[in-house]
Every structure is written in structure tokens, then in C-alpha cells.
C-alpha positions as CSV (number, residue, x, y, z in Angstrom):
1,M,107.8,307.8,-4.2
2,K,109.3,306.0,-7.1
3,T,106.9,303.9,-9.1
4,F,107.8,300.9,-11.3
5,K,105.8,298.6,-13.5
6,K,106.3,294.9,-13.5
7,Y,105.6,293.2,-16.8
8,S,104.5,289.5,-17.2
9,N,108.0,288.7,-18.5
10,R,109.3,289.8,-15.0
11,K,110.9,292.9,-16.3
12,L,110.7,296.1,-14.2
13,Y,110.2,299.4,-15.9
14,S,111.1,302.8,-14.3
15,S,109.0,305.7,-15.5
16,D,111.6,308.1,-14.1
17,K,114.5,306.6,-16.0
18,K,112.3,305.6,-18.9
19,G,114.0,302.2,-19.0
20,Y,114.2,298.8,-17.4
21,V,115.8,298.3,-14.0
22,R,117.1,295.2,-12.2
23,L,116.1,293.8,-8.8
24,E,119.4,295.0,-7.5
25,D,118.5,298.6,-8.5
26,I,115.2,298.3,-6.5
27,L,117.0,296.9,-3.5
28,N,119.6,299.8,-3.6
29,L,116.8,302.3,-3.6
30,V,115.2,300.7,-0.6
31,K,118.6,300.7,1.2
32,Q,118.9,304.4,0.4
33,G,115.6,305.1,2.1
34,E,113.5,305.7,-1.0
35,T,109.9,304.8,-0.9
36,I,109.0,302.6,-3.9
37,Q,105.9,301.1,-5.4
38,V,105.7,298.3,-7.9
39,L,102.5,297.8,-9.9
40,S,101.6,294.9,-12.1
41,H,101.4,296.2,-15.7
42,G,98.4,294.1,-16.5
43,D,96.0,294.9,-13.7
44,G,97.7,297.6,-11.6
45,K,97.9,295.4,-8.6
46,D,100.5,296.4,-6.0
47,V,103.3,293.8,-6.1
48,T,105.9,295.8,-4.1
49,T,106.1,293.3,-1.3
50,E,106.7,290.4,-3.7
51,V,109.4,292.3,-5.7
52,V,111.3,293.4,-2.6
53,R,111.1,289.9,-1.1
54,E,112.5,288.5,-4.3
55,A,115.3,291.1,-4.4
56,I,116.3,290.3,-0.8
57,L,116.3,286.5,-1.4
58,R,118.3,286.8,-4.6
59,S,120.9,289.2,-3.1
60,S,121.7,287.2,0.0
61,E,122.9,283.6,0.5
62,I,120.4,282.3,3.0
63,P,121.2,278.7,4.0
64,T,118.5,276.2,3.1
65,E,118.3,275.1,6.7
66,T,117.3,278.7,7.7
67,L,114.6,278.9,5.0
68,V,113.2,275.5,6.0
69,N,113.1,276.5,9.7
70,M,111.3,279.8,8.7
71,V,108.6,277.7,7.0
72,R,108.3,275.1,9.7
73,T,108.2,277.2,12.9
74,K,105.5,279.5,14.0
75,E,108.0,281.7,15.8
76,P,109.7,284.5,13.9
77,V,113.2,283.7,12.9
78,Q,115.7,286.4,13.7
79,M,118.6,286.7,11.4
80,S,121.0,289.3,10.0
81,L,120.9,289.6,6.2
82,D,124.1,290.8,4.6
83,I,122.5,292.6,1.7
């Protein structure tokens, strides 16, 4: 498992690489099947879900209509993300 720290300035730090990484780097690791964990630097809270969600949303161009429908409906929205 690769572990990252997320700082309050939104930067992500990799202990393995001993440097900062981008959301794109995190997403690529997930695509490659790596297990990751992102911890908040301040309190150690697991923020992996939030970081992966942000990486997906920033990497794909999801139409506004689709996002609005996801919020309004109680049914899961099935879609293919080209990420």
C-alpha cells in the first residue's frame, strides 16, 4: 500500500518518492491496481475517498446535466468515465 499525506494547502506528499505528487499521479496508481491511502497531515484522518473522487472529477469531462441528475435522483447513475 502506498501512503500519501495531504496538507492543508491541498498538496499531496509521497513518502516513497520523498516529494509532492499530483492528483493525476494518484489516479494513475489506482488505474495500475495499486492500493493507496491518503491521510490528512493535520489529524491523520483517512481522506482517500475524497482525493480519489476529486482526481476522477478533474480528469474527466462530465457534463453538468449528468452531475445534476446524479444529485437529484435516488437511483444510481450508470455512466462510463473516460479517465
